[in-house]
Every structure is written in structure tokens, then in C-alpha cells.
C-alpha positions in Angstrom: -30.4 -2.3 -33.7 -32.4 -4.3 -30.8 -33.1 -2.3 -27.8 -33.3 -5.4 -25.6 -30.0 -7.1 -24.8 -29.8 -11.2 -25.8 -29.9 -13.5 -23.1 -31.0 -17.0 -21.7 -34.7 -17.5 -21.6 -36.0 -18.3 -18.4 -39.3 -19.8 -17.0 -42.3 -18.0 -15.5 -42.3 -16.7 -12.2 -38.6 -17.7 -11.5 -36.9 -16.6 -14.5 -33.3 -17.8 -14.8 -32.8 -18.1 -10.8 -33.1 -22.0 -11.0 -30.1 -22.0 -13.3 -28.1 -19.5 -11.2 -28.8 -21.2 -7.9 -27.9 -24.6 -9.3 -24.6 -23.3 -10.2 -23.9 -19.5 -10.3 -20.2 -20.1 -11.8 -21.6 -22.2 -14.6 -24.4 -19.7 -15.5 -22.4 -16.8 -15.2 -19.4 -18.6 -17.5 -22.1 -19.7 -20.2 -23.8 -16.4 -20.2 -20.5 -14.4 -20.8 -19.4 -16.8 -23.5 -22.7 -16.7 -25.1 -23.9 -13.3 -25.3 -20.7 -11.1 -24.7 -20.7 -7.5 -23.4 -24.2 -7.3 -22.1 -26.9 -10.2 -21.3 -30.5 -9.9 -19.9 -32.4 -12.4 -17.8 -34.5 -12.7 -14.7 -33.4 -13.5 -11.3 -36.9 -14.2 -10.0 -38.8 -11.0 -10.2 -35.8 -8.9 -10.7 -34.5 -7.9 -14.2 -31.0 -8.4 -14.3 -28.3 -7.1 -16.8 -25.0 -8.8 -16.7 -22.3 -6.4 -17.6 -18.7 -7.7 -18.6 -17.1 -5.2 -20.6 -14.1 -3.5 -18.7 -15.2 -0.3 -20.1 -18.9 -0.6 -19.2 -17.7 -1.8 -15.7 -15.5 1.2 -15.1 -18.5 3.3 -16.6 -20.9 1.7 -13.5 -18.1 2.0 -10.9 -16.2 5.2 -11.8 -17.4 7.4 -14.2 -21.1 7.4 -13.7 -21.1 6.1 -10.3 -23.3 8.8 -9.0 -26.1 7.2 -11.1 -26.3 4.1 -9.2 -26.9 2.8 -5.7 -26.8 -0.4 -3.7 -29.5 -2.7 -5.1 -33.0 -2.4 -3.0 -33.1 -6.3 -3.4 -30.2 -6.3 -1.0 -31.8 -4.3 1.6 -33.7 -7.2 3.7 -31.6 -9.9 5.1 -28.1 -8.4 4.3 -29.5 -5.1 6.0 -30.3 -6.9 9.0 -26.6 -8.3 8.8 -24.5 -5.5 8.0 -27.1 -2.6 8.6 -25.6 0.9 7.8 -22.0 -0.3 7.4 -19.6 0.6 4.7 -20.5 -2.0 2.7 -24.6 -1.3 2.5 -24.8 2.5 3.5 -25.6 5.2 0.7 -25.5 9.1 0.2 -24.3 11.1 3.0 -24.3 8.3 5.8 -21.8 6.4 3.4 -19.5 9.4 2.9 -19.5 10.3 6.8 -18.6 6.6 7.7 -16.1 6.3 5.1 -14.5 9.6 6.3 -14.3 8.4 9.8 -12.9 5.1 9.0 -10.2 6.2 6.4 -7.4 7.1 9.2 -7.7 3.3 10.4 -6.6 2.4 6.8 -3.7 4.8 6.0 -0.6 2.7 4.8 1.4 5.1 7.5 -1.1 3.1 10.4 -1.0 -0.4 8.5 2.6 -0.6 8.5 2.6 -0.7 12.5 0.5 -3.7 12.6 3.2 -5.8 10.7 4.2 -7.3 13.7 1.1 -8.5 15.4 0.2 -9.9 11.7 3.4 -12.1 11.8 2.9 -12.7 15.7 -0.4 -14.4 15.3 1.1 -16.5 12.3 3.8 -17.7 14.2 1.3 -18.5 17.0 -0.8 -20.6 14.6 2.5 -22.2 13.2 3.3 -23.4 16.6 0.3 -25.9 16.6 1.1 -27.3 13.4 3.3 -30.5 12.9 5.0 -32.3 10.2 2.6 -34.9 8.6 -0.6 -33.3 9.9 -3.6 -32.6 8.0 -5.6 -29.3 8.6 -8.5 -27.8 6.9 -6.5 -24.4 5.6 -9.5 -22.8 5.2 -10.7 -22.9 8.7 -6.9 -22.0 9.7 -6.8 -19.0 7.5 -10.3 -17.8 8.8 -9.2 -18.5 12.6 -6.0 -16.7 11.9 -7.4 -13.5 10.1 -10.3 -13.1 12.6 -7.8 -12.7 15.3 -5.8 -10.0 13.1 -8.8 -8.1 12.2 -10.1 -7.9 15.9 -6.7 -6.6 17.0 -6.2 -4.2 14.3 -9.7 -2.5 14.1 -11.2 -3.3 17.2 -8.3 -3.0 19.4 -8.7 -5.9 21.2 -7.9 -9.6 21.3 -10.5 -12.4 21.1 -9.9 -15.7 22.6 -10.0 -19.0 20.8 -13.6 -19.6 22.2 -15.1 -16.6 20.7 -13.3 -17.2 17.6 -15.2 -20.6 17.4 -18.2 -18.9 18.1 -17.6 -16.6 15.2 -16.7 -19.5 12.9 -19.7 -22.0 14.2 -22.4 -18.9 13.2 -20.7 -18.2 9.7 -22.4 -21.3 8.1 -26.0 -20.4 8.9 -25.2 -16.7 8.0 -23.9 -17.7 4.5 -26.4 -20.2 3.9 -29.0 -17.5 4.0 -27.4 -15.7 1.1 -26.8 -19.0 -1.3 -28.7 -18.5 -4.6 -32.2 -19.9 -4.0 -34.8 -19.7 -6.8 -38.0 -19.2 -4.4 -36.4 -17.3 -1.7 -37.9 -13.7 -3.1 -41.5 -15.4 -2.2 -40.4 -16.1 1.5 -40.5 -13.1 3.7 -37.7 -12.7 6.2 -40.2 -12.8 9.0 -41.2 -16.2 8.1 -40.7 -18.6 10.7 -38.8 -21.1 8.4 -35.9 -23.2 9.7 -33.6 -21.2 7.5 -34.9 -18.0 8.9 -34.7 -19.1 12.2 -31.1 -20.2 12.1 -30.1 -17.0 10.4 -31.7 -14.8 13.2 -30.0 -17.1 15.8 -26.3 -16.8 14.3 -26.8 -13.0 13.6 -27.8 -12.3 17.4 -24.5 -14.6 18.4 -22.5 -12.7 16.1 -23.9 -9.5 17.4 -23.3 -10.5 21.2 -19.5 -11.0 20.3 -19.3 -7.7 18.6 -20.8 -5.9 21.7 -18.7 -8.0 24.1 -15.5 -6.4 22.1 -17.1 -3.1 21.7 -17.6 -3.2 25.8 -13.9 -4.0 26.5 -12.4 -1.6 24.2 -14.7 1.0 25.5 -13.4 0.6 28.7 -9.7 0.7 28.0 -9.8 3.3 24.9 -8.6 6.5 26.7 -5.3 6.8 28.4 -2.2 8.8 28.1 -0.5 9.8 25.1 -1.7 9.5 21.4 -5.3 8.5 20.8 -5.5 5.0 19.3 -6.6 4.7 15.8 -8.2 1.4 15.6 -11.4 1.8 13.5 -13.6 1.2 17.2 -11.6 3.6 19.0 -12.1 6.2 16.2 -15.9 5.5 16.0 -16.4 5.6 19.8 -14.6 9.0 20.0 -17.3 10.3 17.0 -20.2 8.6 19.4 -18.8 10.6 22.3 -19.0 13.7 20.1 -22.4 13.1 19.1 -21.5 12.1 15.6 -22.1 8.3 15.9 -25.0 6.1 17.5 -24.4 2.9 19.0 -26.7 1.2 16.1 -23.6 2.8 13.8 -20.9 0.9 16.0 -22.9 -2.1 15.8 -23.1 -1.8 11.9 -19.6 -0.9 11.0 -18.0 -3.4 13.7 -20.1 -6.4 12.4 -19.1 -5.4 8.5 -15.5 -5.1 9.8 -15.4 -8.5 11.8 -17.2 -10.5 9.0 -15.9 -8.7 5.7 -12.4 -7.9 7.3 -11.5 -11.4 7.8 -13.4 -13.5 5.2 -11.8 -12.4 1.7 -8.4 -12.3 3.1 -9.0 -16.0 4.4 -10.2 -17.2 1.1 -7.6 -15.6 -1.1 -4.9 -17.5 1.1 -6.8 -20.6 0.9 -6.8 -20.8 -2.9 -3.5 -19.8 -3.1 -2.3 -22.6 -1.0 -4.4 -24.9 -3.0 -3.1 -23.4 -6.3 0.6 -23.6 -5.2 0.1 -27.2 -4.2 -0.9 -28.0 -7.8 1.7 -26.0 -9.4 5.0 -27.0 -7.8 7.4 -25.0 -10.0 5.4 -21.9 -9.1 5.7 -22.9 -5.3 9.4 -23.5 -5.7 9.8 -19.7 -7.0 7.6 -18.5 -4.2 10.1 -20.3 -1.7 13.2 -19.0 -3.6 12.0 -15.4 -3.6 11.2 -15.5 0.2 14.3 -17.5 1.4 16.4 -15.1 -0.4 14.7 -12.0 0.8 14.0 -13.1 4.4 17.1 -15.5 4.9 15.2 -17.1 7.8 14.0 -14.0 9.4 10.5 -12.6 10.2 8.9 -10.5 7.5 8.7 -7.0 8.0 6.7 -4.5 6.2 10.0 -3.4 4.4 10.0 -6.7 3.1 6.6 -6.9 1.5 7.6 -4.3 -1.0 10.0 -6.7 -2.3 7.8 -9.6 -2.6 7.3 -9.2 -6.1 6.5 -12.7 -7.4 4.6 -13.6 -4.0 2.3 -10.4 -5.0 2.1 -11.8 -8.3 0.7 -15.3 -6.9 -1.7 -13.7 -4.7 -2.9 -11.5 -7.8 -3.6 -14.6 -10.0 -5.2 -16.4 -7.1 -7.8 -13.6 -6.9 -8.1 -13.4 -10.6 -9.1 -17.3 -10.8 -10.7 -17.3 -7.5 -12.2 -14.1 -6.9 -13.5 -14.2 -3.1 -16.1 -11.5 -4.2 -17.4 -13.3 -7.4 -19.9 -10.6 -8.2 -21.5 -7.1 -7.3 -24.5 -5.7 -8.2 -25.5 -1.9 -8.8 -28.8 -0.3 -9.3 -29.3 2.6 -11.8 -31.6 5.5 -10.3 -32.1 6.5 -13.6 -32.5 4.8 -17.2 -28.8 4.4 -18.5 -27.1 3.0 -21.6 -24.5 0.4 -21.5 -22.8 -1.6 -24.4 -25.5 0.3 -26.7 -28.4 -0.9 -24.9 -31.0 0.9 -22.5 -30.9 -0.5 -19.1 -33.5 0.9 -17.2 -34.1 2.6 -13.8 -34.7 -0.1 -10.9 -33.2 -2.9 -12.6 -30.2 -4.8 -11.3 -26.7 -4.5 -13.0 -24.4 -7.4 -12.3 -20.6 -6.9 -12.6 -19.3 -10.3 -12.4 -15.6 -10.8 -11.3 -15.8 -14.4 -12.1 -17.1 -13.8 -15.6 -14.4 -11.1 -16.5 -11.4 -12.6 -14.5 -12.0 -15.6 -16.5 -12.8 -14.5 -20.1 -10.8 -15.4 -23.2 -11.7 -12.0 -24.4 -9.6 -10.1 -21.9 -7.0 -13.0 -20.7 -4.7 -15.3 -23.0 -5.3 -18.9 -21.4 -7.4 -17.5 -18.9 -8.0 -20.8 -16.8 -4.0 -21.1 -16.6 -2.5 -20.5 -13.1 0.3 -18.0 -14.6 1.4 -15.3 -12.2 4.2 -14.1 -14.7 1.3 -12.6 -16.6 1.6 -9.7 -14.0 5.1 -9.3 -14.1 5.2 -8.9 -18.0 4.0 -6.7 -21.0 0.8 -8.0 -20.7 0.1 -6.2 -17.3 0.3 -2.9 -18.9 -1.7 -3.8 -22.1 -5.0 -5.2 -20.2 -7.9 -2.5 -19.3 -7.6 -2.1 -15.4 -11.2 -3.3 -15.1 -10.5 -6.6 -16.4 -9.4 -7.5 -12.9 -11.3 -5.9 -10.1 -11.1 -8.0 -7.0 -11.7 -5.1 -4.8 -14.4 -3.3 -6.7 -13.5 0.2 -7.9 -14.2 3.8 -7.8 -15.3 5.6 -4.7 -16.7 2.5 -3.2 -13.5 0.2 -3.6 -12.9 -1.9 -0.6 -11.6 0.2 2.0 -9.4 -3.1 3.3 -7.7 -3.7 0.2 -4.0 -2.5 1.5 -4.8 -4.3 5.0 -5.7 -7.5 3.1 -2.5 -7.4 0.7 -0.2 -6.7 3.5 -1.9 -9.2 5.6 -1.8 -12.3 2.7 1.8 -11.3 2.1 3.0 -11.4 5.4 1.2 -14.6 6.2 2.8 -16.4 3.3 6.4 -14.9 4.0 6.0 -16.7 7.7 4.3 -19.7 6.7 6.4 -20.7 3.6 9.5 -20.5 5.2 8.5 -23.7 7.4 6.1 -25.6 5.5 4.6 -26.6 2.2 1.2 -27.6 2.0 0.0 -30.6 -0.1 -3.8 -30.8 -1.2 -5.0 -34.2 0.2 -7.8 -35.0 -2.5 -7.4 -36.3 -6.0 -10.2 -34.4 -7.3 -10.7 -30.3 -7.1 -13.0 -28.6 -5.0 -16.6 -27.5 -5.8 -17.3 -23.6 -5.2 -20.2 -22.6 -3.2 -21.7 -19.1 -4.0 -22.9 -16.7 -0.9 -21.8 -13.3 -0.1 -18.4 -14.7 -1.2 -17.1 -17.6 -2.9 -16.4 -20.6 -0.7 -15.2 -24.0 -1.2 -17.9 -26.5 -0.7 -15.6 -29.5 0.6 -13.1 -29.0 3.5 -10.0 -27.9 2.2 -7.6 -30.5 3.8 -4.2 -30.0 3.1 -0.9 -32.0 4.9 1.8 -30.3 6.2 5.4 -30.7 5.1 8.3 -29.5 6.9 11.0 -27.6 4.6 
């Protein structure tokens, strides 16, 4: 047996990063289809091993999690952005932060946030009009920013600051789009891209510090202590367990990651419903029968079986987080091959979720695959939109609750029709974004 996994040939200096940068989704798909469980290629100077067998993915994320860390190549620009927040911290720092954050994400607390999620959704709908055309991605992002700020900052964010956040997401995201030559350009170099990134990051930090200052002045009072994440961290800081830098890192992480993936999930869901009227009709039938024109509640969410299947299927076809990386700290064996310490292990939701090896008719939008015997037959890591193992996304239940409540509120009033004749293109960054505006026409029900 060869000790080196097969993989596509690259070119000197940049390896396969040119192919990856041109279209990461086509590249990932082609590699999975051609080479199977393990493929080796180079992204610039980085030896990369793409793993697509669910059993091996489980080994990396769960069984042998202690052998891996977040890769060092993500420590620069993304370190400036997210610091030692939950997404990027390691070891004891991560364990401490995770333990502090956990109470803010318990279902017993999240259930009490249902009303505010519906309130903000109804506030958005008050500005919608029959026949109007909206960019549904921007609408969902504005909505989820407001929800995450109140849910996890214990504060409200006005429309001007929401616009400020959104206007600065583009230069932040552009910094993380695949680029075959970025490894050769230091972050301190005064390039236009670096300048725009640093300016956008500074603006986002100003918004976060404003929200921290506002919450700090109101966090204490009579009665039960508030359990929003910011209040929890402020109390920990006052006990000497956190620093202002910890506060900054966690709340920037929460503001950006906490709204983006949910907004993208809903965006892709609205698009898929517009392309599959029979599925859309079943969603409406379920929600109409369950809610009977009333506001959805936390209790209602548990009965949204088909709606949940639709969301799962949307995240299967369009996973907002389309690939994650780990770095083995020791030599490991995956798929029968040696993977050396210090290399990059790529675990791609995009590749696995769309693989014919694990899904029948993988490119079809089929929510029923979550409701019949197929759901029990597949490996649990054939689907991992929220990661897995000790570092699974702490906001998973918040995101799923929020998405179902938003759908339950919107679908009672409107259908959304995609206005373009052709499908949209995808853009890879930290998360997977539509390249074109997602314009949809509002049709009252």
C-alpha cells in the first residue's frame, strides 16, 4: 500500500491553491469524487489532507480530538478578528470560556427567548409589502443581528449600528476568501485589502465596545442575575476570571458567528422553497395547521417536524460552514495513510453532504430523507453542519430554535419568489455566501 494518499497535482510555490481559490466548491467536489476518503494536495505551502469518510471525521472530531488543534495557519488574520474567543481558543483557555458560556445556551434559558425572536420577526414584517422585492440575505442578517445582540449581549442595537455591522462585513469576509498568493503577503503589509480589513475590524470593535459599555451600566439590579453571555462574562471579569480582552474576543465572535450562519441557513431555505413549490406547500400546511394564525411559541417548535426537516436539508445542500480544518499535533493515521503532525486536515461539509457515497440523489432537495428510514441508516458524521465532538457549535440549539420561529412567523404571511431566472453563485469565505444579491418578491398568502 502506498504511504502517500493520492491527490491532484499542483504547481510550484502555490500548489493547488489556484484551483481552490478559483472555485473552492468545484475543487472540493472534484477531489472527493476522484480520490475518495483521503486526498493530499497543497494549499500554498500547506500540506493538506482532505478527509471525507464519516468514520474518519468522527475520529478527528470526537475519538481522537485531543490529538488535534486549530491549525496555526489560521492564527494571523482570523486571530486578529476573533482572538481567543470560543471558535479559536485552545486548551485550558477554551475549556474555561466554554464552561463560562454554557449556561447562556441551555435550553431552559433559550426557551425564554422565543418571544423576542418572534417580536423582531414581526417588526421586520411590518416593513414588508405585497409585491415588494427584498434582498432576503440582507433582511435575514439584519434580523439575526438584532436577535443575537439582545439574546447574548442583553442589549438592543439600533438600525444605524446594524447597518454599520453589515457594511463592514464585506471587507472582513473578503480577507478570508481563498487567494493563492496571500500566504506570501504579511498581514502588516499596507495593501488595500489589509487596510480595508483593519478599518472594518476597528469599526466592528467600536460597536462591540459600545454594547459592552451599555450593558455594563445596567447589568446589576434587584432579583435574579441576568444570564445573557455578556453579563456572565462581566461578572467573571469582576471576580478576576476574565479580562477586557476576553470580553472583546468572545463578544466579537458572538456578534459575527452568532448571526451569520442562521441568516445564511434561512437565506438558502427561502431560495430552495421558492424552487420547490410542493415542499413550500407542505411547510405552509404544517405551520397553518399547527399555529392557526397565532404567534409561534417555544412549545410549537417541537411540533414543526417537516419544517425542521426542510432546514436540515437546506443545511445539507448549502452548509454555511462548508469546511473546517484541524492540525494533528502528532503523526496520525486516517484512511490507512499516515498524516504527519503539523499538516492541515480538511473536513468538508460541502463534500460529504453532497457525496453519492453517503446520500441517495445527493443534489436533490428532499426533506423526506430526514423523516424516513434513511435518517437512521446513515452515519452520524455524514452530516455535520455544526461540527462535532467537544468543540461542536455551542449555538446550535439557539440557531435551530431561531430559524424555526422565524419560518413559523414569516410563512404565515408571505411566500417568497426568487426573481432571477438563473441560480446564484457561491463565494467562499469564513462561511459560504451567495455571490449575487438574493432578491425575492413578496407574495401575501
